[in-house]
N, C-alpha and C positions, 0 to 999 in steps of 0.2 A: 698176665691179666690185661685184658683190653679195656681201655677207658673210652668214654663217650667223647663226642666232639666238643661239648662245652668244657669238660675237664681239660682236654688237650689245649683248647684255646686259653684257658686260665693259666696253664703251665707256661705257655708262650709269653704271657703278660708279666710273669714274675722271674726275676733273676734269682735262681735257687742258691747261688753262692753268696749273695749280698746280705748284709745285716742292715735292715731298714729301721729308720726312726719309727716309733710306735704309731704316730699319726699316719705316716705314709703306708705302713704295713696294713693298718686297719682300713684305710681308704681302698687299698688294693683288694683286700679280703671282701669288703662289702660290694665293690663294683664287679668282682668276679663271681659273685653268688648269683647264678643265672637259672637256678631251678625254678619250678613252677610254684613253689611255696617260699615263704619268707625264711630263709636259712638262718640258723643260729650261728653266731660267731663265737668260737671258743679259744681260750688261751691254754697252752700246754707249757708248763714251767718245770724244767728239770733242775733239781737241786743237788748240790754237793753234800748230801747227808746220807746216813745209812738208817733207813726206817726200821731196821731190825732192832735198833737200840732205843730204849725208852727215852733217853735223854736227847735223842736227835729227831724226835717226832715233830712234825710241823702240821698244826691243825688249828683252825679257827673259823671265823665268819666275818663277813663284811657286807654292809649295805651298799649296793651299787647306786650311785647318784641318779641314774636314769632307769633303774629297774632292769629286769631281764627280758621284758617283752612277753613274758609268759604269765598266764593267769594261774596263780599258785593256789592249790586246794589245801587248806590247813585243817589238820585233825588235832584236837586238843584233849588231853586227859587232865582233868582237874576235879576238885570237890564241887558239889552242887552250888555252893555259895559263890563260885566264880563263873558259873555257866553263862549268865547274862552278859558279864563283862567281856568274856571271850567272844560271844556271838556278836556283840556290838562292835568289837574290833575287826570283825570280818571272818571269824572262824566258820568253816563250812560244816564241820562235825564236832560236837562236844559231848563227852561222856566219860565213862569209867569202865567198870568190869563188863558192861554190856557191849562196848566196842571191842574189848579184848576178845570176847567170845565170838563176835561177828568176824573178826580177822582170822581167828584160829579155826573156827568151824566152817566158815563160808569162803575162806581164802579171799576176803574182801580187801582190795588195795586201791580204792578210788581216791587217793590223796597223794600229795607231793611232798609234804613236810609234816612231821609229827612233833608236837610240843607238849610238854608235861610239866606240871608243878612238882617240886621236889617230893612232896608227900604222896605222890602217885607212882613213884618209880618202883615201889615194891610190886605194884600191879602190872605196870608196863614191862617190868623185867621178864615177865612170862613170854613176851613177844621177841626176845632177843634173837632167837634162831630164825625168825621170820623177817624182822626189820633190819637186823645187823648186816646180813649179806647185801641188802639193797641200799645200805648207807642211810637208812631212815631212823635208826635208833636215836632217841633224844640224848643230847650230850651237853654238859655245862659249858664246854669250850666253844661250842657252836651257838650257845645261847638258847638252845631248844629245851633245856631244863631250866625253868625260870619261875620264881614265885609270882612274878607279874606276867601271867599268861597273855593278858590283853596286849601288853607292850610287845611281847614276842610275836604274837600274831600280826600286829601292825607292821613290824619290821619285815616279817616274812612276805607279807603282801606288797610291801614297798620295794622289794627286790633284794632281800638279804640272801646271800649264798654262802654255803659252807665250802671251805677248801681243805683238802687233806691229801696226804701222800698215798700213791698206790705202791704196789710192791716193787716197782721200778724207780721209786723216788721221784715220781712225776706228779704234779698237780694238774688236774684237768677241770676247767671251770667255764661255764657259759658266761659271756659278758654282754649279751644283747642280741639283737636281730640285725640282719643285713640292712633292713629298712631304716635303722637308726641313723645311718650316716657316720662318717669318720669322727666328727666332733663328739657326739654322745658316746660312741664306742670308746674313744680315747679317754674320756672322763671315767668311764667304768673300768677300763683296763688299768689306768693309773691308780685308781682306788684299790684294786686287787693287788697290784704290785707293791704298793705302799704297805698293805697289810702283811703280805708274805715276807717282805724285807724286815719288817718289825718283828715278825715271828721267828727270826733266825735263832736257832738254839745256841746257847753258850758253848755247847760241846762240839759244834760244827767247826771243822778245820778246813783251811784252804778256800778255794773258790766256792761261794755259796750258790750263785746263779750260774748254772752250767749252760743252759740254753733256754730261750723262750721262743715259742712259735705260735702264731695265730692262724686260724683257718676257719672257713665256713663249713657247714655240714657236708657239702658235696665238693668242696674246693681243695686246692693245693695248700700245703703249709708254707707260711711266709715267716722267715726268721727275723727276730727283732733284736736290735742292738741293746745290750744290757749295761754298758759302761757307765751310763749316767746314774745308775742305781748304787754304784759304789761298792758292790760286793759280788 
């Protein structure tokens, strides 16, 4: 596979064998993001767990101190008495069975996060096959099943992200935009790392943090030293 000149130049700027301090790695990632759009910076965290076992699942959510740089469109399922509170908190769409039908019949997906009050999960459950594969199904661990839908909306709009393992036992999370600069990106990165370390399952044996890499959308992966996290 042939890479473009900008990618080749970014590879030259990075020592692929080195484990960088998080601030230095994120500074490199943001400076090497030279696409015509504001590239997203992502963290890829490989864990020493086996996601096939229920007691080794790692999943949760964290509010990034500086947000993600993305305008999050929030869809809320709740009873009518909570409609106004959800809208006041910034919800883009609020409803019940009407929105379930719209998604199922029209394949409507103009939203980034789905929030539901617990008493609506019977209705929302009908969307499992649609929302589940996209990682959008409301979940208590992610805080998206919440009796206080207004609070959940406010957190989502403020930059709350969900982290979860893929089949390769890796967590992939956006931590901001290249334009944020290293200081804000580092604050977001450290908030995510703290949450992931706290979420270590009791059943996990051996080294928990196998490797951590940060990269911009079009850039090269930069390895981050994990020794300071103690696991």
